MIDO-820130 format. One record per atom (N, C-alpha, C, CB): x, y, z; atom name. Coordinates in Angstrom, 1 decimal, always signed. Atoms other than C-alpha are relative to their C-alpha. Glycine has a CB too. Layout:
// MIDO-820130
@c1:X | c2:Y | c3:Z | name:CA;
...
This chain:
// MIDO-820130
@c1:-0.6 | c2:+1.3 | c3:+0.4 | name:N;
@c1:-39.6 | c2:+14.5 | c3:-20.5 | name:CA;
@c1:-1.0 | c2:-0.7 | c3:-0.9 | name:C;
@c1:+0.3 | c2:-0.9 | c3:+1.2 | name:CB;
@c1:+0.8 | c2:+0.8 | c3:+0.9 | name:N;
@c1:-40.9 | c2:+12.4 | c3:-23.4 | name:CA;
@c1:-0.2 | c2:-1.4 | c3:+0.4 | name:C;
@c1:+0.5 | c2:+0.1 | c3:-1.4 | name:CB;
@c1:+0.2 | c2:+1.4 | c3:-0.3 | name:N;
@c1:-42.2 | c2:+8.9 | c3:-23.3 | name:CA;
@c1:+1.2 | c2:-0.9 | c3:-0.2 | name:C;
@c1:-1.2 | c2:-0.6 | c3:-0.8 | name:CB;
@c1:-1.2 | c2:+0.8 | c3:+0.3 | name:N;
@c1:-39.0 | c2:+7.6 | c3:-24.8 | name:CA;
@c1:+1.0 | c2:+0.2 | c3:+1.1 | name:C;
@c1:+0.6 | c2:+0.3 | c3:-1.3 | name:CB;
@c1:-1.0 | c2:-0.3 | c3:-1.1 | name:N;
@c1:-36.9 | c2:+9.3 | c3:-22.1 | name:CA;
@c1:-0.3 | c2:-0.9 | c3:+1.2 | name:C;
@c1:+0.0 | c2:+1.4 | c3:+0.4 | name:CB;
@c1:+0.4 | c2:+0.8 | c3:-1.2 | name:N;
@c1:-38.9 | c2:+7.4 | c3:-19.4 | name:CA;
@c1:+0.3 | c2:-1.5 | c3:-0.3 | name:C;
@c1:-1.5 | c2:+0.1 | c3:+0.3 | name:CB;
@c1:-0.2 | c2:+1.4 | c3:+0.3 | name:N;
@c1:-38.7 | c2:+4.1 | c3:-21.2 | name:CA;
@c1:+1.5 | c2:-0.3 | c3:-0.1 | name:C;
@c1:-0.7 | c2:-0.4 | c3:-1.3 | name:CB;
@c1:-1.4 | c2:+0.2 | c3:+0.2 | name:N;
@c1:-35.0 | c2:+4.6 | c3:-21.9 | name:CA;
@c1:+0.7 | c2:-0.4 | c3:+1.3 | name:C;
@c1:+0.7 | c2:+1.2 | c3:-0.6 | name:CB;
@c1:-0.6 | c2:+0.3 | c3:-1.3 | name:N;
@c1:-34.3 | c2:+4.3 | c3:-18.2 | name:CA;
@c1:-0.4 | c2:-1.3 | c3:+0.6 | name:C;
@c1:-0.3 | c2:+1.1 | c3:+1.0 | name:CB;
@c1:+0.5 | c2:+1.3 | c3:-0.4 | name:N;
@c1:-36.2 | c2:+1.1 | c3:-17.8 | name:CA;
@c1:+0.5 | c2:-1.1 | c3:-1.0 | name:C;
@c1:-1.5 | c2:+0.0 | c3:+0.1 | name:CB;
@c1:-0.4 | c2:+1.1 | c3:+0.8 | name:N;
@c1:-34.9 | c2:-2.2 | c3:-19.1 | name:CA;
@c1:-1.2 | c2:-0.8 | c3:-0.5 | name:C;
@c1:+1.0 | c2:-1.0 | c3:+0.7 | name:CB;
@c1:+1.1 | c2:+0.8 | c3:+0.6 | name:N;
@c1:-37.1 | c2:-4.3 | c3:-21.4 | name:CA;
@c1:+0.1 | c2:-1.4 | c3:+0.7 | name:C;
@c1:+0.1 | c2:-0.1 | c3:-1.5 | name:CB;
@c1:-0.3 | c2:+1.3 | c3:-0.7 | name:N;
@c1:-35.5 | c2:-7.4 | c3:-19.8 | name:CA;
@c1:+1.3 | c2:+0.1 | c3:+0.7 | name:C;
@c1:+0.0 | c2:-1.2 | c3:-1.1 | name:CB;
@c1:-1.3 | c2:+0.0 | c3:-0.8 | name:N;
@c1:-32.8 | c2:-7.9 | c3:-17.2 | name:CA;
@c1:+0.3 | c2:-1.3 | c3:+0.6 | name:C;
@c1:+0.0 | c2:+1.1 | c3:+1.0 | name:CB;
@c1:-0.5 | c2:+1.3 | c3:-0.6 | name:N;
@c1:-30.8 | c2:-10.9 | c3:-16.0 | name:CA;
@c1:+1.2 | c2:+0.3 | c3:+0.8 | name:C;
@c1:+0.2 | c2:-1.1 | c3:-1.0 | name:CB;
@c1:-1.1 | c2:-0.2 | c3:-0.9 | name:N;
@c1:-28.5 | c2:-10.7 | c3:-13.0 | name:CA;
@c1:+0.7 | c2:-1.3 | c3:+0.3 | name:C;
@c1:-0.4 | c2:+0.7 | c3:+1.3 | name:CB;
@c1:-0.8 | c2:+1.2 | c3:-0.3 | name:N;
@c1:-25.7 | c2:-13.3 | c3:-12.6 | name:CA;
@c1:+1.1 | c2:+0.3 | c3:+0.9 | name:C;
@c1:+0.5 | c2:-0.6 | c3:-1.4 | name:CB;
@c1:-1.1 | c2:-0.2 | c3:-1.0 | name:N;
@c1:-23.6 | c2:-13.5 | c3:-9.5 | name:CA;
@c1:+1.0 | c2:-1.1 | c3:-0.3 | name:C;
@c1:-0.5 | c2:-0.1 | c3:+1.5 | name:CB;
@c1:-1.1 | c2:+1.0 | c3:+0.2 | name:N;
@c1:-20.2 | c2:-15.2 | c3:-10.1 | name:CA;
@c1:+1.2 | c2:+0.4 | c3:+0.8 | name:C;
@c1:+0.3 | c2:+0.1 | c3:-1.6 | name:CB;
@c1:-1.1 | c2:-0.3 | c3:-0.9 | name:N;
@c1:-17.8 | c2:-15.1 | c3:-7.2 | name:CA;
@c1:-0.1 | c2:+1.4 | c3:+0.4 | name:C;
@c1:+1.3 | c2:-0.3 | c3:-0.7 | name:CB;
@c1:-0.1 | c2:-1.3 | c3:-0.4 | name:N;
@c1:-16.7 | c2:-11.6 | c3:-6.6 | name:CA;
@c1:-0.6 | c2:+1.0 | c3:-0.9 | name:C;
@c1:+1.5 | c2:+0.4 | c3:+0.3 | name:CB;
@c1:+0.6 | c2:-0.9 | c3:+1.0 | name:N;
@c1:-18.3 | c2:-10.2 | c3:-9.7 | name:CA;
@c1:-1.5 | c2:-0.3 | c3:-0.2 | name:C;
@c1:+0.7 | c2:-0.2 | c3:-1.3 | name:CB;
@c1:+1.4 | c2:+0.1 | c3:+0.3 | name:N;
@c1:-21.9 | c2:-9.6 | c3:-10.7 | name:CA;
@c1:-0.1 | c2:+0.4 | c3:-1.5 | name:C;
@c1:-1.0 | c2:+0.8 | c3:+0.9 | name:CB;
@c1:+0.2 | c2:-0.4 | c3:+1.4 | name:N;
@c1:-22.9 | c2:-9.5 | c3:-14.4 | name:CA;
@c1:-1.5 | c2:+0.3 | c3:-0.2 | name:C;
@c1:+0.4 | c2:-1.2 | c3:-1.0 | name:CB;
@c1:+1.4 | c2:-0.4 | c3:+0.4 | name:N;
@c1:-26.0 | c2:-7.8 | c3:-15.7 | name:CA;
@c1:-0.2 | c2:-0.1 | c3:-1.5 | name:C;
@c1:-0.3 | c2:+1.4 | c3:+0.6 | name:CB;
@c1:+0.3 | c2:+0.0 | c3:+1.5 | name:N;
@c1:-27.5 | c2:-8.6 | c3:-19.1 | name:CA;
@c1:-1.3 | c2:+0.7 | c3:-0.1 | name:C;
@c1:-0.1 | c2:-1.5 | c3:-0.5 | name:CB;
@c1:+1.2 | c2:-0.9 | c3:+0.1 | name:N;
@c1:-30.0 | c2:-5.8 | c3:-19.9 | name:CA;
@c1:-0.3 | c2:+0.2 | c3:-1.4 | name:C;
@c1:+0.3 | c2:+1.3 | c3:+0.7 | name:CB;
@c1:+0.5 | c2:-0.3 | c3:+1.3 | name:N;
@c1:-32.1 | c2:-5.5 | c3:-23.0 | name:CA;
@c1:-0.7 | c2:+1.3 | c3:+0.1 | name:C;
@c1:-1.1 | c2:-1.1 | c3:-0.5 | name:CB;
@c1:+0.6 | c2:-1.4 | c3:+0.1 | name:N;
@c1:-33.0 | c2:-1.9 | c3:-23.9 | name:CA;
@c1:-0.4 | c2:+0.2 | c3:-1.4 | name:C;
@c1:+1.1 | c2:+1.1 | c3:+0.4 | name:CB;
@c1:+0.5 | c2:-0.3 | c3:+1.4 | name:N;
@c1:-34.7 | c2:-0.3 | c3:-26.9 | name:CA;
@c1:+0.5 | c2:+1.4 | c3:-0.4 | name:C;
@c1:-1.5 | c2:+0.0 | c3:+0.1 | name:CB;
@c1:-0.4 | c2:-1.3 | c3:+0.6 | name:N;
@c1:-33.5 | c2:+2.4 | c3:-29.3 | name:CA;
@c1:-1.3 | c2:+0.8 | c3:-0.2 | name:C;
@c1:+0.8 | c2:-0.2 | c3:-1.3 | name:CB;
@c1:+1.2 | c2:-0.9 | c3:+0.4 | name:N;
@c1:-35.8 | c2:+5.3 | c3:-30.4 | name:CA;
@c1:-0.9 | c2:-0.7 | c3:-1.0 | name:C;
@c1:+0.5 | c2:+1.3 | c3:-0.5 | name:CB;
@c1:+0.8 | c2:+0.7 | c3:+1.0 | name:N;
@c1:-36.8 | c2:+3.1 | c3:-33.3 | name:CA;
@c1:-0.5 | c2:-1.4 | c3:+0.5 | name:C;
@c1:+0.9 | c2:-0.3 | c3:-1.2 | name:CB;
@c1:+0.5 | c2:+1.2 | c3:-0.6 | name:N;
@c1:-37.7 | c2:+0.3 | c3:-30.9 | name:CA;
@c1:+0.7 | c2:-1.2 | c3:-0.4 | name:C;
@c1:-1.5 | c2:-0.1 | c3:-0.3 | name:CB;
@c1:-0.9 | c2:+1.1 | c3:+0.2 | name:N;
@c1:-34.8 | c2:-1.9 | c3:-31.9 | name:CA;
@c1:+0.6 | c2:-0.4 | c3:+1.3 | name:C;
@c1:+1.0 | c2:+0.3 | c3:-1.1 | name:CB;
@c1:-0.7 | c2:+0.5 | c3:-1.2 | name:N;
@c1:-33.5 | c2:-4.0 | c3:-29.0 | name:CA;
@c1:+1.5 | c2:-0.1 | c3:-0.1 | name:C;
@c1:-0.6 | c2:-1.3 | c3:+0.5 | name:CB;
@c1:-1.4 | c2:+0.2 | c3:-0.1 | name:N;
@c1:-29.9 | c2:-4.0 | c3:-28.0 | name:CA;
@c1:+0.3 | c2:-0.5 | c3:+1.4 | name:C;
@c1:+0.8 | c2:+1.2 | c3:-0.3 | name:CB;
@c1:-0.4 | c2:+0.6 | c3:-1.2 | name:N;
@c1:-28.0 | c2:-5.7 | c3:-25.2 | name:CA;
@c1:+1.1 | c2:+0.8 | c3:+0.6 | name:C;
@c1:+0.4 | c2:-1.5 | c3:-0.2 | name:CB;
@c1:-1.1 | c2:-0.5 | c3:-0.8 | name:N;
@c1:-25.8 | c2:-4.2 | c3:-22.5 | name:CA;
@c1:+0.4 | c2:-1.1 | c3:+1.0 | name:C;
@c1:-0.3 | c2:+1.4 | c3:+0.7 | name:CB;
@c1:-0.6 | c2:+1.0 | c3:-0.9 | name:N;
@c1:-23.5 | c2:-6.5 | c3:-20.6 | name:CA;
@c1:+0.9 | c2:+0.9 | c3:+1.0 | name:C;
@c1:+0.8 | c2:-1.1 | c3:-0.7 | name:CB;
@c1:-0.7 | c2:-0.8 | c3:-1.0 | name:N;
@c1:-22.2 | c2:-4.9 | c3:-17.3 | name:CA;
@c1:+0.6 | c2:-1.0 | c3:+0.9 | name:C;
@c1:-0.9 | c2:+1.0 | c3:+0.7 | name:CB;
@c1:-0.7 | c2:+0.7 | c3:-1.0 | name:N;
@c1:-19.6 | c2:-6.4 | c3:-15.1 | name:CA;
@c1:+0.2 | c2:+1.0 | c3:+1.2 | name:C;
@c1:+1.5 | c2:-0.5 | c3:-0.4 | name:CB;
@c1:-0.1 | c2:-0.8 | c3:-1.2 | name:N;
@c1:-19.7 | c2:-5.0 | c3:-11.5 | name:CA;
@c1:+0.8 | c2:-0.7 | c3:+1.0 | name:C;
@c1:-1.4 | c2:+0.4 | c3:+0.5 | name:CB;
@c1:-0.9 | c2:+0.6 | c3:-1.0 | name:N;
@c1:-17.0 | c2:-5.7 | c3:-8.9 | name:CA;
@c1:+0.2 | c2:+1.1 | c3:+1.1 | name:C;
@c1:+1.3 | c2:-0.5 | c3:-0.6 | name:CB;
@c1:-0.2 | c2:-0.9 | c3:-1.1 | name:N;
@c1:-16.7 | c2:-4.1 | c3:-5.4 | name:CA;
@c1:+1.5 | c2:+0.1 | c3:+0.3 | name:C;
@c1:-0.7 | c2:-0.4 | c3:+1.2 | name:CB;
@c1:-1.5 | c2:-0.2 | c3:-0.3 | name:N;
@c1:-13.2 | c2:-2.6 | c3:-4.8 | name:CA;
@c1:+0.1 | c2:-0.1 | c3:+1.5 | name:C;
@c1:+0.5 | c2:+1.4 | c3:-0.6 | name:CB;
@c1:-0.2 | c2:+0.3 | c3:-1.5 | name:N;
@c1:-12.0 | c2:-3.8 | c3:-1.4 | name:CA;
@c1:+0.5 | c2:+1.2 | c3:+0.8 | name:C;
@c1:+0.9 | c2:-1.1 | c3:+0.2 | name:CB;
@c1:-0.6 | c2:-1.2 | c3:-0.7 | name:N;
@c1:-10.0 | c2:-0.6 | c3:-0.6 | name:CA;
@c1:-1.1 | c2:+1.0 | c3:+0.5 | name:C;
@c1:+1.0 | c2:+0.7 | c3:-0.9 | name:CB;
@c1:+1.0 | c2:-1.1 | c3:-0.4 | name:N;
@c1:-13.0 | c2:+1.8 | c3:-0.5 | name:CA;
@c1:-1.4 | c2:-0.4 | c3:-0.2 | name:C;
@c1:+0.3 | c2:+1.2 | c3:-0.8 | name:CB;
@c1:+1.4 | c2:+0.5 | c3:+0.1 | name:N;
@c1:-16.1 | c2:-0.3 | c3:-1.2 | name:CA;
@c1:-0.7 | c2:+0.6 | c3:-1.2 | name:C;
@c1:-0.7 | c2:+0.4 | c3:+1.2 | name:CB;
@c1:+0.7 | c2:-0.6 | c3:+1.2 | name:N;
@c1:-16.8 | c2:+1.5 | c3:-4.5 | name:CA;
@c1:-0.1 | c2:-1.1 | c3:-1.0 | name:C;
@c1:+0.9 | c2:+1.2 | c3:-0.6 | name:CB;
@c1:+0.2 | c2:+1.0 | c3:+1.1 | name:N;
@c1:-18.3 | c2:-0.6 | c3:-7.3 | name:CA;
@c1:+0.6 | c2:+0.5 | c3:-1.3 | name:C;
@c1:-1.5 | c2:-0.3 | c3:-0.1 | name:CB;
@c1:-0.6 | c2:-0.3 | c3:+1.3 | name:N;
@c1:-16.3 | c2:-0.6 | c3:-10.5 | name:CA;
@c1:-0.8 | c2:-0.7 | c3:-1.0 | name:C;
@c1:+1.5 | c2:-0.4 | c3:-0.1 | name:CB;
@c1:+0.8 | c2:+0.6 | c3:+1.0 | name:N;
@c1:-18.4 | c2:-1.2 | c3:-13.6 | name:CA;
@c1:+0.6 | c2:+0.1 | c3:-1.4 | name:C;
@c1:-1.4 | c2:+0.6 | c3:+0.0 | name:CB;
@c1:-0.4 | c2:+0.0 | c3:+1.4 | name:N;
@c1:-17.5 | c2:-2.1 | c3:-17.2 | name:CA;
@c1:-1.2 | c2:-0.4 | c3:-0.8 | name:C;
@c1:+1.3 | c2:-0.9 | c3:-0.2 | name:CB;
@c1:+1.2 | c2:+0.3 | c3:+0.7 | name:N;
@c1:-20.1 | c2:-2.1 | c3:-19.8 | name:CA;
@c1:+0.3 | c2:-0.1 | c3:-1.5 | name:C;
@c1:-1.0 | c2:+1.2 | c3:+0.2 | name:CB;
@c1:-0.1 | c2:+0.3 | c3:+1.5 | name:N;
@c1:-20.4 | c2:-3.5 | c3:-23.4 | name:CA;
@c1:-1.4 | c2:+0.2 | c3:-0.5 | name:C;
@c1:+0.6 | c2:-1.4 | c3:-0.3 | name:CB;
@c1:+1.2 | c2:-0.2 | c3:+0.7 | name:N;
@c1:-23.1 | c2:-2.4 | c3:-25.8 | name:CA;
@c1:+0.0 | c2:-0.9 | c3:-1.2 | name:C;
@c1:-0.3 | c2:+1.5 | c3:-0.4 | name:CB;
@c1:+0.0 | c2:+1.0 | c3:+1.1 | name:N;
@c1:-24.1 | c2:-5.2 | c3:-28.2 | name:CA;
@c1:-1.3 | c2:+0.2 | c3:-0.8 | name:C;
@c1:+0.2 | c2:-1.4 | c3:+0.5 | name:CB;
@c1:+1.2 | c2:-0.2 | c3:+0.9 | name:N;
@c1:-26.4 | c2:-4.5 | c3:-31.2 | name:CA;
@c1:-0.3 | c2:-1.2 | c3:-0.8 | name:C;
@c1:+0.3 | c2:+1.2 | c3:-0.9 | name:CB;
@c1:+0.5 | c2:+1.3 | c3:+0.5 | name:N;
@c1:-28.5 | c2:-7.1 | c3:-32.9 | name:CA;
@c1:+0.8 | c2:-0.4 | c3:-1.3 | name:C;
@c1:-1.4 | c2:+0.1 | c3:-0.4 | name:CB;
@c1:-0.7 | c2:+0.4 | c3:+1.2 | name:N;
@c1:-26.5 | c2:-6.9 | c3:-36.2 | name:CA;
@c1:+1.4 | c2:-0.7 | c3:+0.4 | name:C;
@c1:+0.3 | c2:+1.2 | c3:-0.8 | name:CB;
@c1:-1.3 | c2:+0.6 | c3:-0.4 | name:N;
@c1:-23.4 | c2:-8.1 | c3:-34.2 | name:CA;
@c1:-0.2 | c2:-1.2 | c3:+0.9 | name:C;
@c1:+0.8 | c2:+1.0 | c3:+0.8 | name:CB;
@c1:+0.3 | c2:+1.1 | c3:-0.9 | name:N;
@c1:-25.1 | c2:-10.8 | c3:-32.1 | name:CA;
@c1:+0.7 | c2:-1.3 | c3:-0.5 | name:C;
@c1:-1.5 | c2:-0.3 | c3:+0.1 | name:CB;
@c1:-0.5 | c2:+1.2 | c3:+0.5 | name:N;
@c1:-24.1 | c2:-13.7 | c3:-34.4 | name:CA;
@c1:+1.5 | c2:-0.1 | c3:+0.1 | name:C;
@c1:-0.5 | c2:-0.2 | c3:-1.5 | name:CB;
@c1:-1.5 | c2:+0.0 | c3:-0.1 | name:N;
@c1:-20.4 | c2:-12.8 | c3:-34.7 | name:CA;
@c1:+0.5 | c2:+0.0 | c3:+1.4 | name:C;
@c1:+0.5 | c2:+1.2 | c3:-0.8 | name:CB;
@c1:-0.4 | c2:+0.0 | c3:-1.4 | name:N;
@c1:-20.2 | c2:-12.0 | c3:-31.0 | name:CA;
@c1:-0.1 | c2:-1.3 | c3:+0.6 | name:C;
@c1:-0.8 | c2:+1.1 | c3:+0.8 | name:CB;
@c1:+0.3 | c2:+1.3 | c3:-0.6 | name:N;
@c1:-21.7 | c2:-15.3 | c3:-30.0 | name:CA;
@c1:+1.0 | c2:-1.1 | c3:-0.6 | name:C;
@c1:-1.4 | c2:-0.5 | c3:-0.3 | name:CB;
@c1:-1.0 | c2:+0.9 | c3:+0.6 | name:N;
@c1:-19.4 | c2:-17.2 | c3:-32.5 | name:CA;
@c1:+1.4 | c2:+0.2 | c3:+0.6 | name:C;
@c1:+0.1 | c2:+0.3 | c3:-1.5 | name:CB;
@c1:-1.3 | c2:-0.3 | c3:-0.6 | name:N;
@c1:-16.3 | c2:-15.4 | c3:-31.1 | name:CA;
@c1:+0.0 | c2:-0.5 | c3:+1.5 | name:C;
@c1:+0.3 | c2:+1.4 | c3:-0.1 | name:CB;
@c1:+0.1 | c2:+0.4 | c3:-1.4 | name:N;
@c1:-17.4 | c2:-16.1 | c3:-27.5 | name:CA;
@c1:+0.1 | c2:-1.5 | c3:+0.1 | name:C;
@c1:-1.3 | c2:+0.6 | c3:+0.7 | name:CB;
@c1:+0.0 | c2:+1.5 | c3:-0.1 | name:N;
@c1:-18.1 | c2:-19.8 | c3:-28.1 | name:CA;
@c1:+1.3 | c2:-0.5 | c3:-0.4 | name:C;
@c1:-1.1 | c2:-0.5 | c3:-1.0 | name:CB;
@c1:-1.3 | c2:+0.5 | c3:+0.4 | name:N;
@c1:-14.8 | c2:-20.3 | c3:-29.9 | name:CA;
@c1:+1.0 | c2:+0.3 | c3:+1.1 | name:C;
@c1:+0.4 | c2:+0.8 | c3:-1.3 | name:CB;
@c1:-1.0 | c2:-0.3 | c3:-1.1 | name:N;
@c1:-12.9 | c2:-18.6 | c3:-27.1 | name:CA;
@c1:-0.3 | c2:-0.9 | c3:+1.2 | name:C;
@c1:-0.2 | c2:+1.4 | c3:+0.4 | name:CB;
@c1:+0.4 | c2:+0.9 | c3:-1.1 | name:N;
@c1:-14.8 | c2:-20.7 | c3:-24.4 | name:CA;
@c1:+0.5 | c2:-1.4 | c3:-0.3 | name:C;
@c1:-1.5 | c2:+0.1 | c3:+0.3 | name:CB;
@c1:-0.4 | c2:+1.4 | c3:+0.4 | name:N;
@c1:-14.1 | c2:-23.9 | c3:-26.3 | name:CA;
@c1:+1.5 | c2:-0.1 | c3:+0.0 | name:C;
@c1:-0.5 | c2:-0.3 | c3:-1.4 | name:CB;
@c1:-1.5 | c2:+0.0 | c3:-0.1 | name:N;
@c1:-10.4 | c2:-23.0 | c3:-26.6 | name:CA;
@c1:+0.5 | c2:-0.1 | c3:+1.4 | name:C;
@c1:+0.6 | c2:+1.3 | c3:-0.6 | name:CB;
@c1:-0.4 | c2:+0.1 | c3:-1.4 | name:N;
@c1:-10.2 | c2:-22.5 | c3:-22.8 | name:CA;
@c1:-0.3 | c2:-1.4 | c3:+0.5 | name:C;
@c1:-0.8 | c2:+1.1 | c3:+0.8 | name:CB;
@c1:+0.3 | c2:+1.4 | c3:-0.4 | name:N;
@c1:-12.0 | c2:-25.8 | c3:-22.2 | name:CA;
@c1:+1.0 | c2:-1.0 | c3:-0.5 | name:C;
@c1:-1.4 | c2:-0.3 | c3:-0.4 | name:CB;
@c1:-0.9 | c2:+1.0 | c3:+0.6 | name:N;
@c1:-9.8 | c2:-27.7 | c3:-24.6 | name:CA;
@c1:+1.5 | c2:+0.1 | c3:+0.5 | name:C;
@c1:+0.0 | c2:+0.2 | c3:-1.5 | name:CB;
@c1:-1.4 | c2:-0.3 | c3:-0.4 | name:N;
@c1:-6.5 | c2:-26.1 | c3:-23.3 | name:CA;
@c1:+0.2 | c2:+0.2 | c3:+1.5 | name:C;
@c1:+0.5 | c2:+1.1 | c3:-0.8 | name:CB;
@c1:-0.1 | c2:-0.2 | c3:-1.4 | name:N;
@c1:-7.2 | c2:-25.8 | c3:-19.6 | name:CA;
@c1:+0.9 | c2:-1.0 | c3:+0.7 | name:C;
@c1:-1.4 | c2:-0.1 | c3:+0.7 | name:CB;
@c1:-0.8 | c2:+1.0 | c3:-0.6 | name:N;
@c1:-5.5 | c2:-29.0 | c3:-18.7 | name:CA;
@c1:+1.5 | c2:+0.3 | c3:-0.3 | name:C;
@c1:-0.3 | c2:-1.4 | c3:-0.6 | name:CB;
@c1:-1.4 | c2:-0.4 | c3:+0.3 | name:N;
@c1:-2.3 | c2:-27.8 | c3:-20.4 | name:CA;
@c1:+0.5 | c2:+1.1 | c3:+1.0 | name:C;
@c1:+0.1 | c2:+0.5 | c3:-1.5 | name:CB;
@c1:-0.3 | c2:-1.1 | c3:-0.9 | name:N;
@c1:-2.4 | c2:-24.6 | c3:-18.3 | name:CA;
@c1:+0.2 | c2:-0.6 | c3:+1.5 | name:C;
@c1:-1.1 | c2:+1.1 | c3:+0.0 | name:CB;
@c1:-0.1 | c2:+0.5 | c3:-1.3 | name:N;
@c1:-3.0 | c2:-26.6 | c3:-15.1 | name:CA;
@c1:+1.2 | c2:-0.8 | c3:+0.2 | name:C;
@c1:-1.2 | c2:-0.9 | c3:+0.3 | name:CB;
@c1:-1.3 | c2:+0.8 | c3:-0.1 | name:N;
@c1:+0.0 | c2:-28.9 | c3:-15.8 | name:CA;
@c1:+1.2 | c2:+1.0 | c3:+0.1 | name:C;
@c1:+0.1 | c2:-0.9 | c3:-1.1 | name:CB;
@c1:-1.1 | c2:-0.9 | c3:+0.1 | name:N;
@c1:+2.2 | c2:-25.9 | c3:-16.5 | name:CA;
@c1:+0.2 | c2:+0.8 | c3:+1.3 | name:C;
@c1:-0.2 | c2:+1.0 | c3:-1.1 | name:CB;
@c1:+0.0 | c2:-0.7 | c3:-1.3 | name:N;
@c1:+1.3 | c2:-24.1 | c3:-13.2 | name:CA;
@c1:-0.6 | c2:-0.9 | c3:+1.0 | name:C;
@c1:-0.7 | c2:+1.4 | c3:-0.2 | name:CB;
@c1:+0.5 | c2:+0.8 | c3:-1.1 | name:N;
@c1:+1.0 | c2:-26.3 | c3:-10.2 | name:CA;
@c1:-0.2 | c2:+0.8 | c3:+1.2 | name:C;
@c1:+1.0 | c2:-1.2 | c3:+0.3 | name:CB;
@c1:+0.3 | c2:-0.7 | c3:-1.2 | name:N;
@c1:-0.6 | c2:-25.0 | c3:-7.1 | name:CA;
@c1:+0.6 | c2:-0.7 | c3:+1.2 | name:C;
@c1:-1.5 | c2:+0.2 | c3:+0.2 | name:CB;
@c1:-0.6 | c2:+0.6 | c3:-1.2 | name:N;
@c1:+1.3 | c2:-25.5 | c3:-3.8 | name:CA;
@c1:-0.5 | c2:+1.0 | c3:+1.1 | name:C;
@c1:+1.5 | c2:-0.1 | c3:-0.1 | name:CB;
@c1:+0.4 | c2:-0.8 | c3:-1.1 | name:N;
@c1:+0.8 | c2:-24.1 | c3:-0.3 | name:CA;
@c1:+0.6 | c2:+1.4 | c3:-0.1 | name:C;
@c1:+0.5 | c2:-0.6 | c3:+1.3 | name:CB;
@c1:-0.6 | c2:-1.3 | c3:+0.2 | name:N;
@c1:+3.2 | c2:-21.2 | c3:-1.3 | name:CA;
@c1:-0.5 | c2:+0.7 | c3:-1.2 | name:C;
@c1:+1.5 | c2:-0.2 | c3:-0.1 | name:CB;
@c1:+0.6 | c2:-0.7 | c3:+1.2 | name:N;
@c1:+1.1 | c2:-20.3 | c3:-4.3 | name:CA;
@c1:+0.3 | c2:-0.8 | c3:-1.3 | name:C;
@c1:+0.6 | c2:+1.4 | c3:-0.1 | name:CB;
@c1:-0.2 | c2:+0.6 | c3:+1.3 | name:N;
@c1:+1.5 | c2:-21.0 | c3:-8.0 | name:CA;
@c1:+1.5 | c2:-0.1 | c3:-0.3 | name:C;
@c1:-0.7 | c2:+0.7 | c3:-1.1 | name:CB;
@c1:-1.4 | c2:+0.1 | c3:+0.4 | name:N;
@c1:+4.8 | c2:-22.3 | c3:-9.3 | name:CA;
@c1:+0.0 | c2:-0.6 | c3:-1.4 | name:C;
@c1:+0.9 | c2:-0.8 | c3:+1.0 | name:CB;
@c1:-0.1 | c2:+0.5 | c3:+1.4 | name:N;
@c1:+5.7 | c2:-22.8 | c3:-12.9 | name:CA;
@c1:+0.9 | c2:-1.3 | c3:-0.1 | name:C;
@c1:+0.5 | c2:+1.0 | c3:-1.0 | name:CB;
@c1:-0.8 | c2:+1.2 | c3:+0.1 | name:N;
@c1:+7.0 | c2:-26.3 | c3:-13.8 | name:CA;
@c1:+1.3 | c2:+0.3 | c3:-0.7 | name:C;
@c1:-0.8 | c2:-1.1 | c3:-0.8 | name:CB;
@c1:-1.2 | c2:-0.4 | c3:+0.7 | name:N;
@c1:+9.5 | c2:-24.5 | c3:-16.0 | name:CA;
@c1:+1.0 | c2:+0.7 | c3:+1.0 | name:C;
@c1:-0.3 | c2:+1.0 | c3:-1.1 | name:CB;
@c1:-0.9 | c2:-0.7 | c3:-0.9 | name:N;
@c1:+10.9 | c2:-22.7 | c3:-12.9 | name:CA;
@c1:+0.7 | c2:-1.0 | c3:+0.9 | name:C;
@c1:-0.8 | c2:+0.9 | c3:+0.9 | name:CB;
@c1:-0.5 | c2:+1.0 | c3:-0.9 | name:N;
@c1:+11.8 | c2:-26.0 | c3:-11.2 | name:CA;
@c1:+1.5 | c2:-0.3 | c3:-0.2 | name:C;
@c1:-0.8 | c2:-1.3 | c3:+0.0 | name:CB;
@c1:-1.4 | c2:+0.3 | c3:+0.3 | name:N;
@c1:+15.2 | c2:-26.2 | c3:-12.9 | name:CA;
@c1:+0.9 | c2:+1.0 | c3:+0.7 | name:C;
@c1:+0.2 | c2:+0.1 | c3:-1.5 | name:CB;
@c1:-1.0 | c2:-0.8 | c3:-0.6 | name:N;
@c1:+18.2 | c2:-24.9 | c3:-11.0 | name:CA;
@c1:+1.0 | c2:+0.6 | c3:-1.0 | name:C;
@c1:+0.7 | c2:-0.7 | c3:+1.2 | name:CB;
@c1:-0.9 | c2:-0.4 | c3:+1.0 | name:N;
@c1:+20.0 | c2:-24.4 | c3:-14.2 | name:CA;
@c1:-0.5 | c2:+1.2 | c3:-0.8 | name:C;
@c1:+0.2 | c2:-1.2 | c3:-1.0 | name:CB;
@c1:+0.3 | c2:-1.3 | c3:+0.7 | name:N;
@c1:+19.8 | c2:-20.8 | c3:-15.4 | name:CA;
@c1:+1.0 | c2:+0.3 | c3:-1.0 | name:C;
@c1:-0.1 | c2:+1.1 | c3:+1.1 | name:CB;
@c1:-0.9 | c2:-0.4 | c3:+1.0 | name:N;
@c1:+21.3 | c2:-19.7 | c3:-18.6 | name:CA;
@c1:-0.5 | c2:+1.3 | c3:-0.6 | name:C;
@c1:+0.2 | c2:-1.1 | c3:-1.1 | name:CB;
@c1:+0.4 | c2:-1.3 | c3:+0.6 | name:N;
@c1:+21.2 | c2:-16.1 | c3:-19.9 | name:CA;
@c1:+0.7 | c2:+0.2 | c3:-1.3 | name:C;
@c1:+0.4 | c2:+1.1 | c3:+1.0 | name:CB;
């Protein structure tokens, strides 16, 4: 095994974020040319069998700016429009109900 093969298995930097039922891993790794890239992994334990399901995104430095712009725009959209969603779907003891479903008048 070469030196790169050993280093490839070790992250340059790693950040673990627990968020409810999911855990996110932000790992910085290096290419053979020693360029850093980011892997974002979502890990969630499946309740049926206890197996961890993982989804991974590889993000390279030439895409950082556009990725962050898209992420920020999407997060801002959610923040700005969350109240609209909360009004549309009211939570009750029986679960979520749509305010549009409250009408007894059905037309097809």
